[in-house]
Structure formats: C-alpha cells, structure tokens
N, CA, C and O atoms as a GROMACS GRO file, in nm:
protein
  336
    1UNK      N    1  -2.475   1.948  -6.339
    1UNK     CA    2  -2.421   2.069  -6.399
    1UNK      C    3  -2.436   2.058  -6.551
    1UNK      O    4  -2.391   1.959  -6.609
    2UNK      N    5  -2.496   2.157  -6.615
    2UNK     CA    6  -2.514   2.151  -6.760
    2UNK      C    7  -2.381   2.168  -6.834
    2UNK      O    8  -2.292   2.240  -6.789
    3UNK      N    9  -2.370   2.102  -6.946
    3UNK     CA   10  -2.248   2.107  -7.025
    3UNK      C   11  -2.222   2.246  -7.084
    3UNK      O   12  -2.109   2.279  -7.116
    4UNK      N   13  -2.326   2.327  -7.097
    4UNK     CA   14  -2.307   2.462  -7.151
    4UNK      C   15  -2.219   2.548  -7.060
    4UNK      O   16  -2.162   2.647  -7.106
    5UNK      N   17  -2.208   2.510  -6.931
    5UNK     CA   18  -2.119   2.581  -6.839
    5UNK      C   19  -1.975   2.532  -6.849
    5UNK      O   20  -1.884   2.595  -6.795
    6UNK      N   21  -1.955   2.423  -6.916
    6UNK     CA   22  -1.821   2.368  -6.931
    6UNK      C   23  -1.780   2.281  -6.813
    6UNK      O   24  -1.836   2.292  -6.704
    7UNK      N   25  -1.682   2.196  -6.838
    7UNK     CA   26  -1.630   2.105  -6.736
    7UNK      C   27  -1.481   2.131  -6.724
    7UNK      O   28  -1.410   2.137  -6.824
    8UNK      N   29  -1.432   2.146  -6.602
    8UNK     CA   30  -1.289   2.164  -6.579
    8UNK      C   31  -1.219   2.030  -6.594
    8UNK      O   32  -1.253   1.934  -6.526
    9UNK      N   33  -1.121   2.025  -6.684
    9UNK     CA   34  -1.048   1.902  -6.708
    9UNK      C   35  -0.907   1.934  -6.754
    9UNK      O   36  -0.889   1.994  -6.860
   10UNK      N   37  -0.807   1.895  -6.677
   10UNK     CA   38  -0.665   1.910  -6.712
   10UNK      C   39  -0.628   2.052  -6.750
   10UNK      O   40  -0.550   2.073  -6.844
   11UNK      N   41  -0.682   2.149  -6.679
   11UNK     CA   42  -0.646   2.288  -6.704
   11UNK      C   43  -0.726   2.355  -6.814
   11UNK      O   44  -0.699   2.469  -6.851
   12UNK      N   45  -0.823   2.285  -6.868
   12UNK     CA   46  -0.909   2.339  -6.973
   12UNK      C   47  -1.052   2.348  -6.922
   12UNK      O   48  -1.090   2.277  -6.829
   13UNK      N   49  -1.127   2.434  -6.984
   13UNK     CA   50  -1.272   2.438  -6.965
   13UNK      C   51  -1.328   2.376  -7.092
   13UNK      O   52  -1.320   2.436  -7.200
   14UNK      N   53  -1.385   2.256  -7.080
   14UNK     CA   54  -1.428   2.178  -7.195
   14UNK      C   55  -1.578   2.198  -7.216
   14UNK      O   56  -1.659   2.176  -7.126
   15UNK      N   57  -1.613   2.241  -7.336
   15UNK     CA   58  -1.751   2.257  -7.377
   15UNK      C   59  -1.783   2.151  -7.482
   15UNK      O   60  -1.697   2.070  -7.516
   16UNK      N   61  -1.902   2.151  -7.532
   16UNK     CA   62  -1.944   2.046  -7.624
   16UNK      C   63  -1.862   2.045  -7.753
   16UNK      O   64  -1.818   1.939  -7.796
   17UNK      N   65  -1.840   2.161  -7.815
   17UNK     CA   66  -1.771   2.168  -7.944
   17UNK      C   67  -1.630   2.227  -7.938
   17UNK      O   68  -1.561   2.229  -8.040
   18UNK      N   69  -1.586   2.273  -7.824
   18UNK     CA   70  -1.454   2.335  -7.816
   18UNK      C   71  -1.405   2.332  -7.672
   18UNK      O   72  -1.478   2.297  -7.580
   19UNK      N   73  -1.278   2.371  -7.655
   19UNK     CA   74  -1.222   2.383  -7.520
   19UNK      C   75  -1.129   2.503  -7.517
   19UNK      O   76  -1.063   2.536  -7.615
   20UNK      N   77  -1.124   2.567  -7.402
   20UNK     CA   78  -1.039   2.684  -7.382
   20UNK      C   79  -0.958   2.661  -7.255
   20UNK      O   80  -0.994   2.580  -7.170
   21UNK      N   81  -0.848   2.734  -7.242
   21UNK     CA   82  -0.769   2.728  -7.120
   21UNK      C   83  -0.845   2.798  -7.008
   21UNK      O   84  -0.915   2.897  -7.031
   22UNK      N   85  -0.830   2.745  -6.887
   22UNK     CA   86  -0.890   2.813  -6.773
   22UNK      C   87  -0.819   2.945  -6.750
   22UNK      O   88  -0.699   2.958  -6.778
   23UNK      N   89  -0.891   3.043  -6.700
   23UNK     CA   90  -0.834   3.175  -6.678
   23UNK      C   91  -0.718   3.170  -6.579
   23UNK      O   92  -0.621   3.245  -6.594
   24UNK      N   93  -0.726   3.084  -6.480
   24UNK     CA   94  -0.616   3.074  -6.384
   24UNK      C   95  -0.489   3.023  -6.452
   24UNK      O   96  -0.379   3.067  -6.416
   25UNK      N   97  -0.502   2.932  -6.548
   25UNK     CA   98  -0.384   2.884  -6.621
   25UNK      C   99  -0.323   2.994  -6.706
   25UNK      O  100  -0.201   3.003  -6.718
   26UNK      N  101  -0.406   3.076  -6.766
   26UNK     CA  102  -0.356   3.187  -6.847
   26UNK      C  103  -0.282   3.287  -6.759
   26UNK      O  104  -0.173   3.332  -6.794
   27UNK      N  105  -0.341   3.322  -6.644
   27UNK     CA  106  -0.275   3.416  -6.552
   27UNK      C  107  -0.141   3.360  -6.506
   27UNK      O  108  -0.041   3.432  -6.503
   28UNK      N  109  -0.137   3.232  -6.469
   28UNK     CA  110  -0.012   3.170  -6.423
   28UNK      C  111   0.093   3.168  -6.533
   28UNK      O  112   0.210   3.192  -6.507
   29UNK      N  113   0.052   3.141  -6.655
   29UNK     CA  114   0.147   3.137  -6.767
   29UNK      C  115   0.204   3.275  -6.792
   29UNK      O  116   0.324   3.289  -6.813
   30UNK      N  117   0.120   3.377  -6.792
   30UNK     CA  118   0.169   3.513  -6.816
   30UNK      C  119   0.266   3.554  -6.706
   30UNK      O  120   0.368   3.617  -6.734
   31UNK      N  121   0.234   3.519  -6.582
   31UNK     CA  122   0.324   3.550  -6.471
   31UNK      C  123   0.459   3.477  -6.489
   31UNK      O  124   0.564   3.536  -6.466
   32UNK      N  125   0.454   3.349  -6.529
   32UNK     CA  126   0.578   3.274  -6.552
   32UNK      C  127   0.660   3.335  -6.664
   32UNK      O  128   0.783   3.340  -6.655
   33UNK      N  129   0.594   3.381  -6.771
   33UNK     CA  130   0.666   3.440  -6.882
   33UNK      C  131   0.732   3.572  -6.843
   33UNK      O  132   0.840   3.603  -6.891
   34UNK      N  133   0.667   3.649  -6.756
   34UNK     CA  134   0.730   3.772  -6.707
   34UNK      C  135   0.852   3.739  -6.621
   34UNK      O  136   0.955   3.805  -6.631
   35UNK      N  137   0.839   3.636  -6.536
   35UNK     CA  138   0.953   3.594  -6.455
   35UNK      C  139   1.066   3.543  -6.543
   35UNK      O  140   1.184   3.570  -6.518
   36UNK      N  141   1.030   3.470  -6.646
   36UNK     CA  142   1.130   3.418  -6.739
   36UNK      C  143   1.202   3.532  -6.810
   36UNK      O  144   1.324   3.528  -6.829
   37UNK      N  145   1.128   3.634  -6.848
   37UNK     CA  146   1.190   3.750  -6.912
   37UNK      C  147   1.287   3.819  -6.816
   37UNK      O  148   1.397   3.858  -6.857
   38UNK      N  149   1.247   3.834  -6.690
   38UNK     CA  150   1.337   3.896  -6.592
   38UNK      C  151   1.464   3.814  -6.574
   38UNK      O  152   1.573   3.870  -6.564
   39UNK      N  153   1.451   3.682  -6.570
   39UNK     CA  154   1.568   3.597  -6.557
   39UNK      C  155   1.658   3.606  -6.681
   39UNK      O  156   1.780   3.599  -6.670
   40UNK      N  157   1.596   3.621  -6.797
   40UNK     CA  158   1.675   3.635  -6.920
   40UNK      C  159   1.753   3.766  -6.920
   40UNK      O  160   1.870   3.768  -6.958
   41UNK      N  161   1.690   3.874  -6.878
   41UNK     CA  162   1.759   4.003  -6.878
   41UNK      C  163   1.873   4.005  -6.777
   41UNK      O  164   1.973   4.074  -6.797
   42UNK      N  165   1.859   3.929  -6.669
   42UNK     CA  166   1.965   3.919  -6.568
   42UNK      C  167   2.066   3.811  -6.601
   42UNK      O  168   2.162   3.790  -6.526
   43UNK      N  169   2.046   3.742  -6.715
   43UNK     CA  170   2.136   3.636  -6.762
   43UNK      C  171   2.145   3.519  -6.665
   43UNK      O  172   2.250   3.457  -6.652
   44UNK      N  173   2.034   3.488  -6.597
   44UNK     CA  174   2.034   3.374  -6.505
   44UNK      C  175   1.986   3.247  -6.572
   44UNK      O  176   2.008   3.137  -6.520
   45UNK      N  177   1.921   3.259  -6.688
   45UNK     CA  178   1.882   3.142  -6.768
   45UNK      C  179   1.925   3.169  -6.912
   45UNK      O  180   1.941   3.283  -6.954
   46UNK      N  181   1.942   3.061  -6.986
   46UNK     CA  182   1.984   3.075  -7.124
   46UNK      C  183   1.863   3.097  -7.215
   46UNK      O  184   1.749   3.069  -7.177
   47UNK      N  185   1.890   3.146  -7.332
   47UNK     CA  186   1.785   3.166  -7.432
   47UNK      C  187   1.724   3.032  -7.472
   47UNK      O  188   1.603   3.023  -7.494
   48UNK      N  189   1.807   2.929  -7.481
   48UNK     CA  190   1.757   2.796  -7.516
   48UNK      C  191   1.656   2.746  -7.413
   48UNK      O  192   1.554   2.686  -7.449
   49UNK      N  193   1.683   2.771  -7.285
   49UNK     CA  194   1.591   2.731  -7.180
   49UNK      C  195   1.458   2.804  -7.196
   49UNK      O  196   1.351   2.743  -7.182
   50UNK      N  197   1.463   2.933  -7.225
   50UNK     CA  198   1.341   3.012  -7.243
   50UNK      C  199   1.261   2.961  -7.362
   50UNK      O  200   1.138   2.953  -7.356
   51UNK      N  201   1.330   2.927  -7.469
   51UNK     CA  202   1.261   2.877  -7.588
   51UNK      C  203   1.197   2.742  -7.560
   51UNK      O  204   1.084   2.717  -7.603
   52UNK      N  205   1.267   2.654  -7.490
   52UNK     CA  206   1.211   2.524  -7.455
   52UNK      C  207   1.087   2.539  -7.366
   52UNK      O  208   0.987   2.471  -7.386
   53UNK      N  209   1.096   2.629  -7.269
   53UNK     CA  210   0.985   2.655  -7.179
   53UNK      C  211   0.864   2.707  -7.257
   53UNK      O  212   0.752   2.661  -7.236
   54UNK      N  213   0.887   2.801  -7.345
   54UNK     CA  214   0.780   2.859  -7.424
   54UNK      C  215   0.719   2.757  -7.519
   54UNK      O  216   0.597   2.748  -7.532
   55UNK      N  217   0.803   2.680  -7.586
   55UNK     CA  218   0.752   2.579  -7.680
   55UNK      C  219   0.668   2.472  -7.609
   55UNK      O  220   0.568   2.427  -7.663
   56UNK      N  221   0.709   2.434  -7.490
   56UNK     CA  222   0.632   2.337  -7.414
   56UNK      C  223   0.494   2.390  -7.379
   56UNK      O  224   0.394   2.319  -7.392
   57UNK      N  225   0.489   2.515  -7.335
   57UNK     CA  226   0.360   2.573  -7.300
   57UNK      C  227   0.273   2.593  -7.423
   57UNK      O  228   0.152   2.571  -7.418
   58UNK      N  229   0.333   2.634  -7.534
   58UNK     CA  230   0.257   2.654  -7.658
   58UNK      C  231   0.198   2.522  -7.707
   58UNK      O  232   0.086   2.520  -7.759
   59UNK      N  233   0.271   2.412  -7.692
   59UNK     CA  234   0.218   2.282  -7.732
   59UNK      C  235   0.100   2.243  -7.643
   59UNK      O  236   0.001   2.187  -7.691
   60UNK      N  237   0.110   2.272  -7.514
   60UNK     CA  238   0.000   2.246  -7.422
   60UNK      C  239  -0.122   2.331  -7.460
   60UNK      O  240  -0.234   2.280  -7.463
   61UNK      N  241  -0.101   2.458  -7.487
   61UNK     CA  242  -0.211   2.549  -7.517
   61UNK      C  243  -0.274   2.521  -7.653
   61UNK      O  244  -0.390   2.553  -7.676
   62UNK      N  245  -0.198   2.462  -7.743
   62UNK     CA  246  -0.246   2.437  -7.878
   62UNK      C  247  -0.364   2.340  -7.882
   62UNK      O  248  -0.440   2.339  -7.978
   63UNK      N  249  -0.380   2.258  -7.779
   63UNK     CA  250  -0.490   2.162  -7.773
   63UNK      C  251  -0.624   2.234  -7.769
   63UNK      O  252  -0.724   2.184  -7.822
   64UNK      N  253  -0.628   2.351  -7.706
   64UNK     CA  254  -0.752   2.428  -7.696
   64UNK      C  255  -0.764   2.530  -7.808
   64UNK      O  256  -0.679   2.538  -7.896
   65UNK      N  257  -0.871   2.607  -7.802
   65UNK     CA  258  -0.894   2.713  -7.900
   65UNK      C  259  -0.822   2.839  -7.851
   65UNK      O  260  -0.883   2.926  -7.790
   66UNK      N  261  -0.691   2.847  -7.880
   66UNK     CA  262  -0.608   2.954  -7.824
   66UNK      C  263  -0.522   3.022  -7.930
   66UNK      O  264  -0.417   3.076  -7.897
   67UNK      N  265  -0.564   3.022  -8.054
   67UNK     CA  266  -0.480   3.074  -8.162
   67UNK      C  267  -0.439   3.220  -8.138
   67UNK      O  268  -0.321   3.252  -8.144
   68UNK      N  269  -0.535   3.305  -8.110
   68UNK     CA  270  -0.504   3.448  -8.090
   68UNK      C  271  -0.415   3.470  -7.969
   68UNK      O  272  -0.324   3.553  -7.974
   69UNK      N  273  -0.439   3.397  -7.862
   69UNK     CA  274  -0.358   3.413  -7.742
   69UNK      C  275  -0.214   3.369  -7.767
   69UNK      O  276  -0.120   3.435  -7.722
   70UNK      N  277  -0.196   3.257  -7.839
   70UNK     CA  278  -0.061   3.209  -7.868
   70UNK      C  279   0.014   3.309  -7.956
   70UNK      O  280   0.133   3.332  -7.935
   71UNK      N  281  -0.054   3.368  -8.054
   71UNK     CA  282   0.010   3.469  -8.140
   71UNK      C  283   0.051   3.592  -8.059
   71UNK      O  284   0.158   3.649  -8.082
   72UNK      N  285  -0.033   3.632  -7.964
   72UNK     CA  286  -0.003   3.747  -7.880
   72UNK      C  287   0.121   3.721  -7.794
   72UNK      O  288   0.207   3.808  -7.780
   73UNK      N  289   0.130   3.601  -7.737
   73UNK     CA  290   0.245   3.566  -7.653
   73UNK      C  291   0.372   3.559  -7.737
   73UNK      O  292   0.477   3.607  -7.694
   74UNK      N  293   0.364   3.501  -7.858
   74UNK     CA  294   0.481   3.496  -7.946
   74UNK      C  295   0.527   3.635  -7.984
   74UNK      O  296   0.647   3.661  -7.993
   75UNK      N  297   0.432   3.724  -8.006
   75UNK     CA  298   0.467   3.862  -8.041
   75UNK      C  299   0.542   3.929  -7.925
   75UNK      O  300   0.638   4.003  -7.948
   76UNK      N  301   0.498   3.904  -7.803
   76UNK     CA  302   0.566   3.961  -7.687
   76UNK      C  303   0.708   3.907  -7.674
   76UNK      O  304   0.800   3.982  -7.639
   77UNK      N  305   0.728   3.778  -7.701
   77UNK     CA  306   0.862   3.723  -7.693
   77UNK      C  307   0.951   3.777  -7.804
   77UNK      O  308   1.071   3.793  -7.784
   78UNK      N  309   0.895   3.806  -7.920
   78UNK     CA  310   0.973   3.867  -8.026
   78UNK      C  311   1.018   4.008  -7.985
   78UNK      O  312   1.126   4.053  -8.025
   79UNK      N  313   0.937   4.076  -7.906
   79UNK     CA  314   0.977   4.208  -7.855
   79UNK      C  315   1.093   4.194  -7.757
   79UNK      O  316   1.170   4.288  -7.738
   80UNK      N  317   1.107   4.076  -7.694
   80UNK     CA  318   1.219   4.049  -7.603
   80UNK      C  319   1.343   4.005  -7.681
   80UNK      O  320   1.444   3.968  -7.621
   81UNK      N  321   1.337   4.010  -7.815
   81UNK     CA  322   1.445   3.968  -7.904
   81UNK      C  323   1.474   3.819  -7.894
   81UNK      O  324   1.589   3.777  -7.904
   82UNK      N  325   1.369   3.740  -7.876
   82UNK     CA  326   1.380   3.595  -7.876
   82UNK      C  327   1.309   3.545  -7.999
   82UNK      O  328   1.189   3.566  -8.014
   83UNK      N  329   1.382   3.480  -8.087
   83UNK     CA  330   1.324   3.427  -8.211
   83UNK      C  331   1.285   3.282  -8.191
   83UNK      O  332   1.368   3.199  -8.152
   84UNK      N  333   1.161   3.252  -8.217
   84UNK     CA  334   1.111   3.115  -8.202
   84UNK      C  335   1.095   3.054  -8.338
   84UNK      O  336   1.054   2.938  -8.350
   0.00000   0.00000   0.00000
C-alpha cells in the first residue's frame, strides 16, 4: 500500500508529512458531544465533567492537523454557554 494513501494508526490517518483524524473518529466525537450537550441540558452531568471530557478529546485531536476543526467544536461549546 503506498504511503500517499495514508496508514491507519491509533485513530489517525498518517501521511508522510502530516496526520489527520479518521472520519469515523470525527463522527463519533461529534455524536458524543451532542449526547454530552443533551446530558448537560437535563442536568445529568456537571459542567466540570463536560469540560474535562472536551479537554481530553481536544488534547487527543491536537496531535493531528485539526486546528480548524478544534476551533469549530470550541465555538459550538461556547454556544452551549460553556467557557473553556
């Protein structure tokens, strides 16, 4: 398999000069964040828990080339009135 197609490794698609998150990981994260928002609105989880969950995922995503995606997710959480 040529390297130009990328190699799946630890949830990333690794290319020669960069790496990106796999699309399935992005879909799963967005779904988890929507569930987390629903739990927050129903007061079933604390804001601190949501912030810890988000910060953990952002640290994981930061390894790849995900700057724009991380900013978009942070903007959505700010719309939920969660300050990070």
